N, C-alpha and C positions, 0 to 999 in steps of 0.2 A: 768208662766215662772220663776219668781223669786223664788217661793216656790219650784219648781222642782230643781233649782240650789242649794238652801239651803239644801234640802234633799240629793242631790248628794254629796255636800261638807261634810255634817254631816256623811254620810256613809263612806266616805273616811277617815275622822278624826278617827272614831271608829276603822276602819280596820287598820289604821296606828298605833294607840296606841296598839292594840292587837298584831300586827306584831312585834312591838318593844319589847313588854313584853315577848313574847314567844322566842325571839332570844336573850334576855338579852343584848340588845345593849345600849351603853352609849352615852355620849355627843359627843365623837369623831366620832362615826359612824354617828350620826345625822348631825353633822357639815359637814362632807364630802359628805353626801347625799344631803344636802342643796346646797353645792357648785356645785355639779354635776347638780342638778336641775336648779340652776340659769344659769349655762352655757348652758345647752341643751334647756331649755324652752325659755330663753331670746334670744338666737340666732335664734331659730325656729320662734319666734315672729317677729324678724326683717326680716328674710327671707320671711315670709308669707306676711307681710305688703308690702315689696318691690315687691313681685310677684303680689299682688293685685293691687298695683299702676301701674305696667307695663301692667297688663291686662286691667285696666281702661283706660290707655293711648291708647291701641290698639283698644278699642271699643268706644271711646268718640267722634269719628268723628270730630277730630280737636279741641275739647275742651281742656282746659289747666289743667283739674283736675287730669289727670293721669301722669304717668312717662313714658318717652321715654327710649329707650335702653341705651343711654349714661348716663342718670341720674340714671338708675337702676344699671348699672355697677359701677358708682362712689360710690353710697351709699353702694353697696355690698362690695367694696374694703375698704372703710372708716370704716364701722362698723365691718367688719371682723377683721381689724387690731386693732381697738380701743377696741371693746368688748371682743374679744378673748384674746388680750394682757392683758387687765385688769384682767381677770380670771387667766391667767397664773402667773402673778405677785402675785395675791392673794394666789394662790396655794403654791408658794414659802414661803410666810409668814406663812400660816397655817401649812406647813410641819415642821416648826421650833418648833411648840408647840404640834401638833397632827400628828406625823409621821405615815403614813400608812404602811411603810416598814422600818424595822430596818436596813436591808441590801439591798442597791440598787446600781446599777452601776452609776447612775447620782448623782452628788453631790447635797446637799440641796439647793444650790443657782442656780441650773441649770433650764432653762426653760423647760427641758425635764421632770421635776418633775410634771408639770401640765398635760402633756400628759400621763405620767405613771399613775398618780393618777386617772385621768378620766377613764382609762382602768381598774384599780383596782376596782373603785367604780361600774363600769358596771358589773364586775364579782362578787363582794361581795354583792351588794345591788340591784339586778335587780327588785325584787318584790316591795321593798320599794320605789325605784325610780319611778316605774310605778304608784304607788299610788300618789306620789307627783306630777308627771307630769299630771296625770288624772285630778287634780284640775284645770289645765289650759285648759282642753279640751273645755269647753263652749266658751272661748275666741276665740280659733281657729275656732270653728264652726261658730261663729258670723262673723268673718272676711271673711270666705269662702262664707257664704250666703249673704254677703253684709249688715249685720245688724250693723257692726262696722263702725262708722263714719271714713271715710278714710282721714287721715291727717298724712302725713309722719312724720313731726316733733312731733306731738302729740303722734303718735303710737310708735315711737322709744323712746321718752322720757318716755312713760309708761313702756316700756321694762326695761329701766334703773331704773325707780322707783321701779319696782318689785325686781330688783337686789339689790338696796340699802336696801330694807326691809329685804330680805333674809340675806344679809351680816351683817346687824345690829343684826339680830337674832343669827347669828354665833358668834359674839362678846359677846352677852349677855349670850349665852350658855357656852362660854368659861369662863366667869366670874362666872356663876352658878356652874361650875365644881370646880373652885377654892374655892368656898364657901361651897362645898359639899351639894348642894341642887339640884342636877342634875335631879332627877326623877320628882319632881313637876314642875321644870322649863321647862323640855321637854314637859310635857303635856300642859302647858300654851302656850308655843310658837307654838306647833303644832295646837292648837286651833286657834291662831291668823293667822297662815298660811292658814288653810283650811276655816276658817270663818272670813275673814276680814270685820270688822263691817262697815267701811265707804263704801266699795264696795257694800255690801248688801243694805245699806241705800240708796246709790245713784241709784242702780238698781231698788229698790222698788219705789222711787220717780219718776224715769223715766217711769216705767210701769204705775203708777197711772196717770201721765200726758198724756201718750199715750192713755190710756183708756178714759180719759175725752175728748181728742181731737177727738177720733173716735166717741164718742157719739154726739159731737157737729157737 
């Protein structure tokens, strides 16, 4: 399973570098693609976990492991406001340095910038966004199949951890553009995105332990 995941991620990495090269995209394109991926994948992650918790609550026969409808609605409202609001504010900041549109109806400090730019990214980078989002596919499959340990605090914090990683990458790419080392930096950061070393190591260790437990 781990090797299959590694090969999947490696294929996506090679495809993304090829796609970037043939389209001659720079740091600004990658930065906004990462921002869009963070917003879409992170919010879908939260929605999936909440839905899984609600389903567990409906099938747990009175156990306290799952979420009820009130708890699900509260988490949905809270994380929608917090998570989406965070990305909208970040879009305003990014627009000051990497504007997607020179001429726009909304001012640079308007929250509409985030909505506008998400739509622009979906129009400009659909194939590249699909590659970035495909890297998250194994996680969603594990959640749906019940392989993901259901813990609402842990699952939502992991969504935010992914966001932090992506946004740190955005800032580092911005610095690389200022230093005029954008090309090599993009390749390195794309490798870290598609092949996160710690995630691969943890998954490998978990699979080894599971194999030993099955043999015993």
